[in-house]
N, C-alpha and C positions, 0 to 999 in steps of 0.2 A: 324596402322591407326591413323589418327588424332583424338584426344579426342574431337575436336570441332564438329565433324560430328554427327548429331542426328541419333539415331538408327532407329527411325520411318521413317525418311526421306530416310535412306539407304534401308529400306524394302518397301518403297513407300506405307506406311500405315498411318492411322490416329492413334492418341493416344487412341481412343476409340475402335479400331479394336479388334475383338475377336480372340481367339487362332487359330481357323480354317482359318481366313483370313490371319493372320500373317504367318501361316505355308504354305498356298498356294502361297503367294507372295514370300516367301523365296525359295520355290522349283522352281518357274518360273525364279527368278533372278539367282539362283545358276546354273541352266541349261544354262542360257544365258552367264554367266561370268566364267564358269568352265574352268580351265587352259587346260584341255584336248581338249576343243572345241576352245581354243584360244592359240595354241602353240606359245611360244616365245613372247607373249604379256604381258609385265610386268604390264601394267596398268590393264589389265583384271584380272591377278592374284591378284593384290593389292585389286581390287574391290571385288573379290570373298572372300578374307580373311576378308574384312570389313563387308560384309553382313553375313558371317558365324559367326563373333563375335557378330553382332547385334542380330542375331537369337538365339544364345546361351544364351544371356541375356534375351530376351523377351519371350522365350518359358518357362522359369522358373518363376512361380508365385512370388516367394520371390525376385528373382533378378529384375524382372520387377517392383515390387512395390518399391524396393529401387531406381531403376533408375528413375521412375516417380517422386519420391520425391526429390532426390538429384542430378539427372543427372549423368554424368560421375564421379563426385566426390565420388559417393558411392563406386566406385571400385578403387579409387586411395588411396595412402598412407594417413592414417588419416581419410579416409572416410568410413571405415568399412570393407574394403577388404584387406588392407595392401599392402606393396610393392609387385610389380609383379602380381597384380590382373589381368592384361590383359593377362598374360601368363597362369595363372592357374584357375582364376575364383573363388578363395576361397579355404579353407582348404579341403572341400570335394573333389574337383577336384585334389588336390595334392595327396591325398590318392588314388584316382582312378588311377592316372598316375603311382604311385609307386607300388600299389598292384593290379591293374586291371587285370594283367595276371593271378594272383592266384585266383581272386574272380569271374572269368567268364566274364570279359570284362566290358566295360563302359555302365552303365545305361541300362542293359538288352539286349544290342545288342552284339551278338557273332560274332567275326570275324574269318574267317577260312583262309586257304591258298588261295593265289591269290586275296586277298582283299575281298573275299566273306563275306557278312554281313547279318545276319538274318533280315528280314523285321520287321517293327514296328507292334505292336499289335494295333488294332483299337477298338474304343468304339462306340456302337450304343444304344441310349436311346429309348426304346420301351414303349409306353403308352398303357395300357390295362384297360378294365373294370373289375369289380369284377366277372361278369358273365363269361367273357373270361378266367379269372384265374381259375374259378371253373371247366370249361369244357376243358381247353386247347385251343390252337389256332394255326392254320397254317398261319404264317405271311410271307408276301412278303416284303423284305427289299431292298432298293436301297442305296448303299453306294459308295462313291467316294474313290478309292484306287489308289495307285501307283502300277501298274501291270507290269510284265516283258514285255519288248519291243519285239514284235514278229519278226521283221526283223533281229535283232541281237541276238535273243534268250537270252536277258538279259545280254550279255557280254559287251555292250557299244561300241564295235568295229564295224566298217563298215563291212557288210557281205562280206566274202571272205578274211578278214584280221583278225589279232588277236593282243592282247596286248603283249607288251614286258616287260621283268622284269626290274624293276627300278634299275639302277646302284648305286644310292645313298644309298639305304638301302638293296641292294641285294635281293629284293623281300620280305623282312621281314615286311615292312610297318612301321617300327619304328626305330628311331635312338637314340643313347645315347647323352644326354646333361648334362652338369654340372651346377647346380644351387647352388653356394656357396659350402657348405660341402657335398651336396647331388649329387649323380649321378642319373639322372632321364631319363627314356625313354619317348620320345614324338613321336607323329605321324610324319612320314617323310614329310618334307616340299615340296619335289619334287613330290611325288605321292599321298600326302595327306592321307597316311595310307593304301592305297590299295595294295601296293607292286608291282603295274604294271602301265605302262604308255601306254595310248592309243594314238598312233600317228595319226590314221585316225578314228575319232569318227563316230558312226552311225548317219546318217542324221535325222532319225526319233526321236531319244531320245537325240541327242546331246552328246552322250557318257555316259549318266547317267545310261543306261541299263533299265530304267523304264519310263513309261508314265502314265499320269493321265487318268483314265477312270471310268465310272460308271459301277457298277456290281449289278445285281439283284440276290438275294438269296431267296430261299424258306426254311423257318425254322419252324420246329414243336416245339412250346412252350408247355412243358408238363403241365398238370393240377396240380393245387396246388401251383403255383408260388406265391410268396409274393412280396410286395413292396421292392425293393432293391435286389431281386434275380439276380445273375449274371450267365449268360449262356455262356459257351465257345464253339465257333465253330472253330475247329482246321483248320489251313491252309487257312483261308479266310481273313487274314489281308493283309498287304502290302507285295509286292514281295521283296525278298532280293536283295542286290546288287551283281553284278558279279556272278550270279548263286547261291547266298546264299538261305537258306530256307525261306519260306514264314511265316509271322507272323500269329497270331490268331485274330479272331474277338470276342469281348466280348459284349454281349447284356445285358444291365441293364434294368430291368423291373420297371416301375413306374405305380402303380395302381391309377386310378381315384377315387375320393370320391364317395360313393354310397348314394343314397337318403334314403335308409331304413336300411342297415346293416353297422356295424362297425366290423372290424376284428382284432383279436389278435391271431396270429398263425393260428391254425386250428379252433379256436372258433369264431363263429359269434354272434354278439349282435344286438338285435332289440328292439325298444320301440313300444309297441302296445297299443292303446287306447281301453278301454272297457267302456261300459255303466254303469251307477250307479246301474241299476237293475241286470246286470250280476255280478258286484262286490258283491252285497248284497245277491243275491239268488244263485249264481254259474251258470256255464254253460260251453260252449266251444267256442273258437275262432279259426280262421284259419289264419296262417301267411304264405304268399307266400314264397316258397323256391327257391333257385338258380337252383335247378334241375327241376323247373317248376311244382313241386308238392307241395300242401299245407301241412304245418305242423300243426297238430291239438294240441291245448293246452287246457287242462281241467282246468277250473277256479273254485276253491272251494268257497262256500259261505263265505261271510265276508272278501273277499280279499281286501287288502289295496293298495293304490298307492305305487309303488316302489318294489312290490313283484316280484321276479324273478322266472322263471320256465325254467328248463333245458330239452331240447329235445335231446336225445342221437342220435348221428350219423347223424345229419342233418346240420352239419357245413361244413367247407372246407375240401377237401381231402388233406391228407399229400402228400407233394411233392414226386413224383416217387413211391407212395404207393396206389394211388387211382384207378389205372387202373383195379385192380381185384375186385373192389367193396368193399374193406375194407379200413381201415385206415382213416376214416372220423372223424372230430372233432364234437363238439356239437353246438347246437343253443340255446342261452340263450335269453329268451324273458322277458323283464321287462314291466309290465303293468302300465298304468296310467288311473285312474278313471276320466272319462270325465263328466263334469257337463252339463246337458241337456240345450239347448237353444231353443228359439222360441216355447215355450210351447203352446199347445192348451188349450182351456178353461177347458176341461175335465181333462187334465193332471195336470193343476194347482190345480183344485179342489181335485184331488187325493193326490197330494203332500201336500196340506194344511191339509187334513185329516190325512195323515201320520205324519205330524209335530205335530198335536195335540196329537195323540197317543204316539208319541215319547216323548213329554214333560211329559205325564202322567206316563211314565215308569221311570222317574227320571234319565235319562241318561244311562240306561242299554244298549241301542243300540250303544252308542258312548263312550266306556270306556276310550279311550285315551283322548278325549276331556274333559271328566269329570275330569280325573286325572290331566290334565294340569291346569284347573282352580282351583282345590284343592291345587296344589303346588303354584299357584300364590297367593291364599289367605293366605297360610302359610307364604310366603315371605313378604307380606304386614304386617301381624301380627308381624313378627320379627322386622320389621322396626319401628313399633309403640310402641314396648315394651321398 
């Protein structure tokens, strides 16, 4: 293809398009210009190769960043990719072409006989509250997938017909090519690696064997999931090509910030205000739990701000271990002594009386305060000596 053609123009996308938009546009254009759907049309084959090259670049974050900055020069000799960059796309692709057969195929897609290729895995980001993570959740997900075409059963051929073996590669899907001193296997240019030619493509899918559709799934998210937890749902990804196996769906959990609790594994942390009288005289406070039952925390007399109290077994359930009632973490409550406001006349009188008595005791009630001022006096004395 001409290096003057802009990749974004080829894929009919703006430079700010996200990955999903680029992928969707590529699929639509690839189906439109696929050689199997346009037999004997050299222009269509040329366009198909061009948009495939564009998508190969823009789907890779590193390649896309390089293209956005340098344009096609990023993949030309001296521009970072070296000679032959359009053929291989960099050193990683060279090794994939040489050793791909031994390492399980290109980029996670496994190709079988007859061009069958495993469908791509899909990602779904699920936002949950901390309460939902504590109790578990039955989630209903709607995902857009490339599903097997029903009229042709995913073969890509018009119902009643079948694909024929490619004579260029004898059905292998790959042909040997020499690049200097190296003999490299590449995808067959005639069948594009499928090993088969569809002379009469299915009208519904245009020979692709797959169609875009929305799928609704009911998934039970287990209790105890944490932010970043990945859940694999086997066989719910994209359909494979030419009857290949279906990919998987991966659900990534994202927990929303909570107004009261912070989480570290199975441990919950909460900050609880207590009155000055409770801190001085002692008492009990209740902290609401995620299980809808209050956790009782006993406060000893003379408690200071920042003191932490641990309540065993009132934290988050361990993933896959909380169903039987065991395997829960702890709740750590840190108290903050709250200064009273909007005092009544009588409350002020009592505090003033207490202040008088406190002064008469010479600081016995506030040892940390007294110690602080003693250290400050010592520091001043050292400076004046």
